[in-house]
N, C-alpha and C positions, 0 to 999 in steps of 0.2 A: 602486546594485547591490544593495543588501538587505544581509542577512546573508549572512555568509562560512559554507560549509558543510563538515561532515566528511563524508566519503564511503568508507566502507570497500570493500571489494572481494572477491567470490567467485570463485575461478578454478576453474571445471568442468572435469573430465577424466575420461573413462570413468566417467560417474556420480558422480564423487566430489568433494568440496572438495579441492584442492591448496595447497601454499604460494604457490605462485606461476608466471609463464611458464617458468623456467629451473631451479624445482625442483618436481618432480613428487611429493613427499612428501605422502601422504595423511593431511590432517589428523583429529583424533579426532572432530569432530563432523560430522553429516550436513548438507549442503547446505542443506537447509530449516530445521533446527534452528539453525543458523547465521544465516541469514537474519533469524530470527526475534529471535535474541538481537542482534544488532545494529541491530535497529529498539527493542527493550526497552531498550538501552543508549544511545538518545538520539542515535543518527545521523542525519543530516538527510537522505540518500539512500543508495542503495546499488547500485554498479556490477557486475553478472555477466559475467564472460569465458567464452564460449564455448569451450573448447578442443577439442572434440571432433572426431574424425576420420571420415569415412564418413558417408553419409545415415541409415542406422538409428542411429548414435551420435549424431548429431546431434539426429533426432526425438527421442530419450531425454532429451537435454540439453533440449531446448522444453519438454517435459513438467515436469522438475526446474525450469525458470525459472518456470513457471506456479505451481507449488507454492510458490516463494521468493516470488512477488510476492502470493500471498494470505496467506502468513505473516507476513510482515516489516513490512507495515502503513507502510513508506514507499515513496517513488517510488523504482522500480526504473530502472535505464539497462542496457538489454541490448547487449552487444557480441560479436564474433567473429562466424564463419563467414557473412559475407556475402558475396554474389556477385552477388544481384540484388535487383529491388524485392519480389518475394516473400518474401525473407528477412528485410527490414524489416517486412512485412506479420506475418511469424509471430511476430518479438518484440513487437511492439506488442500483437498479438491474443493472446499469452501474459500479458499483465499490464502489460507494462514501460510506464512512463509515456515513456520517450525509447528511442530507438534509435540507434547509433552506426554510421559508416561510417570505414573505417581507411583515412585518406588516404595510406598509404604502399603501398595498392595504387590503381593507375589505374584497374582497373574500378570501385570504389567512388567515385573522384571522377567518373565519368561518370554512373554514376546519381544524382547530387547533386540536381539540377533536378528532375526526375522524381519521385523519394519525397518531396520537400519540399513539391511541388506536389499528392500525392496526400494526403499525413499532416498536412503542416503544417509551418512551418520550426519551431515549438515543440517538435517531437516528434524532430529531428533533430541530432545530436552528430557532430561532428568528431573522430575519434581521430589525432592527429598526433605522429609521432616526431622531428622537427625542424623549427626557426623555417623553413628552405628549402619547406617543404612549406606553411605558412603563406602565404609571400612569395609562389609560384606561383601560389595559388587565392584570394588575396583578393578579388577581386570575387564568385566563387562562395561562399565564406563567410559574407561579407556579408550576400548577400543572400537564401542559401537552408539556412543555418546557424544553428541555435539556441543553440549551444554550443562550445566546444572543450575537450578533455582531453588533453592533454600527457602521452605516458607515460614521458619522457627527461627527468627533474630538470635532467641538467647540460646543457640546451637552454633552460633557462627563462630566462636572462637575453637571450638573443636571441629567443625566443620573444614576450617581454613588449614588447620594442622593436618587434616587427614588426606585432603583433596589434592589430586592431582591437576585438575583443571580449574578454571576460573569460577567464580560463583557469583550468581544473581542472588543478592538476598532481599528478600520481601522483609519490610521494615515498618514499625507502626509510626505514626507520626511522633517525629524529634525534632530539636533544632536544627540550623543549619550547619552548626559547630559539630553535631554529629553526623551531617551528610557528609561535610568535608572530611571528618576522621574516617569515616569508612571507607571512601572512595581512594583516600592515601594508601589503602592497604592493597598491596600488589595483586593479591589473590582475587580481589572484588571486582568485577568487572562492572557489574551495574547495580542500581538499586530500584526496587518495585514497593509496592504496597500502598498505604495510606500515607507514609512521608512523602511519596511524588503524587499521589492523588491530590492531597490536601494542600499542595502547592504547584498545582497544574499549571497556573495560569502567570506562576513567577520562574519558570524555566530557564527563560532565557537570561535572567538576573542573577540564579543560581550557578547556571554555566559560567557566567562571568566573572562569578564570586571563584569558582573552581580554577578557572583559567588564570586569574592572580593568585593562587595559591598552587600553579605549577601541576595542576590535574589536568591532564589531558581531557577534553570533551568536543563534541562537535557544534562547532557554531560558525555563524558565517565572518570567518577572518578574510578579507580580501587580499588577494595576492597583487592588486594592481593599487596603489595609493592615490587618490586623488589629483596629487598635483602632478600625476604621469598623463592625466587626460588632456587630450587637446582640445579648449572649449572654444565655444563660438563666441559671435561679438559681444553676448550677453552674458558670457562667463556660465554657460551653460552645457551639457552634453545631452546628445537625442536618444531617447530610448524608444527601441523597438520592440514590443511585448508580442508575444507569442504563447498560445495553449501547450502547455509542455506534452501534452498526450497526442495531439491532431498537428501540432506545426504551423495551427490557422494563426495569421496575423490580426491580433485582437485591437490594436493601436498604437499611436505614437505619443510620446508626450516627451518632456524634459526635466532634468535633475541640476540642480546648483550643488555644492559640496554638501548643504546639512543634508539634502533629500537623500543623497548617496550614503551618508553614513547613518540616518534614521532608516533606510531600507535595511541595511546591513545589521542595524542594533534588532529591529523587531521583525524582520522576515515577511514584513508587509511591505508590497510598493507603495513608494513614498515620493512624489514627485513636488517641481516646483511649479504653479499655474502663472506663467506670463500676463494673462489678464487679471487674477486676481492680487497678483505678486505678494503670494504667500505661499507655505508649502501646503501639498494637499497629498493627504492620505486616501488612495483609491479606496472607495467602499465605505468611508467614514459615516456617510449620512446615508448611502443606499445600503448599505450591506453588503454591496457586491466585492469584498475584499479580492487582492490578487497577493495570494502567497508565492513566495519567492521559490523556484526550484532551481536557477541555476542563472547567473550573469554572468555574460562573456562579453570580452570587447573585439571590438573589430582590429584590422591591422593598423589602422593609423591611429587608434584610440581616442577616436572622436566620434564613435556611436556605442551603444551598449545594448544588447541584444539579452532581453530578459525572458525567460520560459518561466511560467507561472501556472497556479492553479487558480484557476477562476469562479469566482463564485458568483453565480447569477450572469448579468450581462456586462460585458465590458463598456458598451457604448451607452451613452447618457439618454440616448433615443430609445433604450430597451433592446436595441440589436444585440447580439452576443459578440461581433465585431463590429468595428466603426467602418469597416471597408465594405460596403454596399451598394455604392452608387457607380454602377456599371457605366464607362466611358465609350469601349469599344472590346470587343470580343471577337476572335478568329475561330471559327470551329475546329476544335481540336479533340483528340481523344486521350482521357485521362490516363497518365501512365503510372500513379502514384499506386503500389499494389493497396495498400489500406484502404484509399478511397475508393477504388476499384472494387472490392470485396464488401465496402460499406454501400457501395450505389447499387449493386446486384440484390444485395440482401434487403435492401431497403424495398425494391420491388417484390422480392419474395414476401416479405413480411405484410406488405400492403396486399397483394393477392391472397393472404390470408385472412385479412379483414375486410376487402372489398373486393369478393370473386368476381372475375371477370369469365363469361360466356367463352368456351373454348380453349382456354387456360391449360398448359400440361401441367402448369403449378397446382391449379386447383384440382385438377385429375388428381394428383399425387394427394393434397391433403383431404380429398373426398375419401379415397381410399383408405386411410390411415396409415398409423405407423408401420405396421407390418409390410405393407407394400413399398412404402420409402427405405425400408431397410432393406426389403430384397432387391431396388433399384441400385442401392448405394454398395450392395454387395456385389452385384454386377458388375457396377462399373468399377469397383477396385480390381477383380478379375480382369478386365480389359486393360486395365493398365499394364497387369504383369503380362498380358499376350502380346502388347504394345511395344513392351520394353526390351522383348526378343527380335524387333523388326529393327535393321538398320538404319530406317529411315525415323529420324528423332520426333518429326511432326507427329508421327501417331500416337506418340507418348504425351503430346501436348495436348490433343484434343481429347484422349481419354482424361487427362489428369482435370482439364477444365469441364468435363461432363462430371466426373468425380465430384468436383468441389462446388458444382450447382446443386447435386442432390444432398451432398453433406450439409449446405446451408438451409435446402428445406427441411432437412433435419434438425438444424440448429432451430429454424423458426419454430417447428412442430414442439420443443421441447424448452423455448423461452431460453438458449443460450445465444449469447452476445460475441460478437469479435472482441470485442473490449475483454470480455473475459476470458477469451481463448488466449487473446495475446499477453494479457497478463499473467497466464498460467506459464506461457511458453516464455515469458521474461523470466521467470523465477529460477528455469531449468538451466 
């Protein structure tokens, strides 16, 4: 089954995060910030329940879900307001890793096979309220559904008895002993609901308790012990820090043994300040925390490469990266594909904001969406024609033209490369 998961919930109602299905008390934290905080505090996944009413409110909720998916940096399961396949598609296109079908609603059960074949079994989760819903739909669940969420904990005993799949169970606020008892059950793969929401700040400590009780959980367990590192003359290891999304080098710092273990324990980058001769949690005073995505040692084990999610600026000057004082530079063409795309896209977006006379890009924007789509269709056809030619250069030229016009469309529709690459990464 793998490790057991801790899955908080966000209940969206009228654009706000509320306490729950039956309690519409608005929480102090906005939904996007709440999603980010759950990810930063080591939740494994996140369920967002859309409790909106009416089409306009539902569309607003989808925009919020999209922002939550981008901010949380953990897989998001989208739930609620599903009536047809199009609703599942909207949740997945908003960035949700999975979407749920409410098995208390016959119209959701009916579309199970259709959405599973369209998007893949691993993207579809069944939300059940009673064990009978599992029994009645046993064959459908086994063939077309990748997971089950049980929203009523009082049904757990019966659901576990009849389910052929592991269950995520939504639990009200309970004791830690109860959480351990539930997770010790082989049929339970995760806990959600208020039991996790109310303990979100303590998930690392709860995971440590689970590990001590031989319950497999996802924690920062190091494959390399501190004693295996080759230390410098001061007893430190050099740490090179990169942005995990862009691979941009942000800073260089040092760790001693205590900083190393504190980083692994908290999931926040912690260093040893040689000037102050003390531990230094990056962001503790500025709020510009660095959340660990991975730590990798070099071949000599004397340097650590840390890939992080950077909040705000890495440099004390306010710059995103500490590396901005150019010493020398030879002219060269950027070859990193994503950076090339971003550079060209930046020019296109700038043309939209600051029109330039004679610009073909501005000509397309002025003519509007239909013209952009017409050109995109023409360029797609040119690729097909060029592909029949033995000279591969023609394909290269036509694909480049197509990608340019595609980026004009992206700018017109406010779609970013980050959103595109995130979607591709999920497939």
